[in-house]
Phi, psi and omega in degrees: 000125179260115182273152178200160173242155183217140173212164182234131177284164182297334179276004176098353180292123176272130183239129180239135182235124175242118183264125180222100184274006177279354180235158176264002186257166172228147177239144175232132179239132168239111181252121179261137182279066179206132177218190184294341178291344181268004186274156170291129181304338179264359180219066184272164180088003185287325179299317179290320176302320182292329174305320179286318183297330182292347177260006183274003179105150178243183187302322184255354184227092185301323182232109185301317189291328188299305180295329178293316179296322178295332178272006178082022185254165173227161183206165173194184181201163174208155179235141174234184174299334191249338188202167175229129186234132175244131182221148179213161172220149182198166176303137187302329181292346179256022186302325184296333176301320179295317178299317179299311183295310186288324180290326183291322180278341170288326186271317189216067176296138181280112178264115176223150179299325180295313180298318179297317180297317180299311184287329172302314181295320179297313184288322178294325176292321176298319177302314180296313186291320186267336187238339184248323186254004181252139178305131181066007184297332181269011184303315182281340171293335178268319185288318185302309179287344174286321183277324183245129181251340184234313184291146180292001168293359182287359169228149179284172184301325182295338181120165180282316182222146180295334181294334181298322177280320180301329184263006180296134180241167186301322180299320178298316183295313181297319180298316180297315181298312184294330181281318191253331185268066181240153180299327181278003174245021185222159175232129179252126176238132176239125184225155178119207183279070185233163180248133184302314181299320180294319179295321178297318179296315181291326178295316178296319183293314190260327185255328184302326180289350183284123182274151175282146175265358181141171181264125177275115179253116184272124178229081184266144177291140179274131179294127179290158178300133178277129185237007179216150176296141175238141185218140177214143172227149179222156181237123184223165176276078182236159186289334180205165182277156177222160177228137178234132176228131180229142176237141173296132178234181182288173178279169180299333183267357183287149180297338182271000187300312187292324176294321180294320178297315179294326177300318178296325179291323178300320179285315195225013183260098172092178186286348178261004180288162182296317180299315183294313183294315191269320188260336178264305186280313186280302184272344178054040180271340180229152170260335175218142179200124183231153171226133182200171178240156180278336179065030184289154180290327169265181184308122186259204183229140169264121192242135168237126177226139183205159178247107179299149178295156178306131180089353178262122182284156174303326180297315180293319178297319179297317179298320179295322177297316180299320179295320181293322177294318181298324178302317182286329179285339185270341187214135177296134182287161177289151177302324183293324179293320178292318182297327180297315180285331174299315181297320177297317179297320180294318179297316180298318178296316182297312181292326181292339184254013175283335179272135185295327179295316179294323176298318180296319178296319179296320177296317180296316181295318178301317179295323180298322183266006172139329185194118178301334180295350177300338179301333183264000183241355183299315181299318179299322181293322176292317182293337182280349181294137182253164177295328177295322178293323177297316180296312182293324178296315179298320182290320182282323188275310192270061178256151183302322185287348178261003190258140171241130187238137175237123171262123180253099188264156176271153173287131181279000000 
C-alpha cells in the first residue's frame, strides 16, 4: 500500500505528497494534461516541441540544468499522445530548488526567437533520425492514420509532418503555452524523504501565486467504429520485411482494459508466450514477434508486430498469426496460463514502483485519470480477470473488420 496526502491550491494545482523516509532523496513530478491529441491537425508535434522548449530557460533562470546539477539533481521529461511529464530527483535537503525551478517555468517561460530556432532544429533533426532515416521509423506515420480517421491519435507524438515543426512561429508557441501550461491543467507530486507541512509551505510559496490563463476544455472527436479491414503496404530499403497489425481497443479507463492487457501478454510477453513458443521456436515463421497495447486514455490499439523469418512472406506470416489468434478465440485458456501472466504483471508493477520517481509518476497518472489511489488497486484489477473474460475479449476485439494491417516490404 502506497500512502499519500493530497491538497489543491486556490489556482487549481493538485498537489500529492508521498513520504518515504527510507531514502535520502526527493522526487518531483509535474504532469501536464496535454499531449499530441490536443494539437491542431495543421500544427502537430507541438506537445513534443514544448517538452524541449521547457528546458530552454525561464524568466529568472536562464539555464534550467545548471542550478539543478549544483543541487545534486538530475531531470528528464517525456511526451505521449495524452500527457506531458517533467520529472527530477535531488537530495531531499535541496527540495526548494526543485520548487523554484518548476514554478518559474510554469509561470514565466522565456520565449525567445533564438530558443525557438534551436529547439525547432533539435526536434526536426530528431524527426529525421527516428522517423525518416531509420529503418521502419515511419511505421507509425503510416499506421496511425490507417487506424484512426477522425481522432487526433491519427498522428504520432513527433507530429504528422516535419514541416509542422519547421514552420512553428512564436505566436503558435505562446498560444500553446497559455492554453495548456496552467496550474489547473497540471498535477504536482513530491515524493521521498519529505515532510507534508514543508511541502504545503513550499507549494504555497512557489506555486500559489501563479495565475490561471483559463480553463482548458477538451472536445475531441470520437473515432467511429471500424467496420472494414484496412490494408497498406510499403516498400523500403530495409534489411528484412515486417508486418504490423492493430485493432481498436477500449480506453485506459474502460472495465475491459486489464483483460485486454493480459490478453496481449498471453500472446507476446516473454519466452513462454504463445507467439514465442508456437511461431518463433516451433514453426520458425518469425524471428521477432510482439503483442502489446498502447494504453491510451481514449480508445487505444492492440498491436502485433513481427519480423518474418527469411523466405517467409508477410502473407504467410499473417496467415499464421490469424490461426494463432483463432486458437485462443475457440477455447478458453487454462487457469494456470492466465495466472502466469497475472503474476508477471504484478511483479512488473511492484518493481516499477520501488523507485521514488516511478512511484511519483504513477501517483500523478492515477490522479490525471481520476484518482491517485488507483496506484493501490491495479494489482487487484489484474488478479480479478477471469479466463472467461480473456475469451470474450479475444472474440470481440480481434475480428478482421476491426483490424488495420501494414506490410513493410524490402526492395528487391
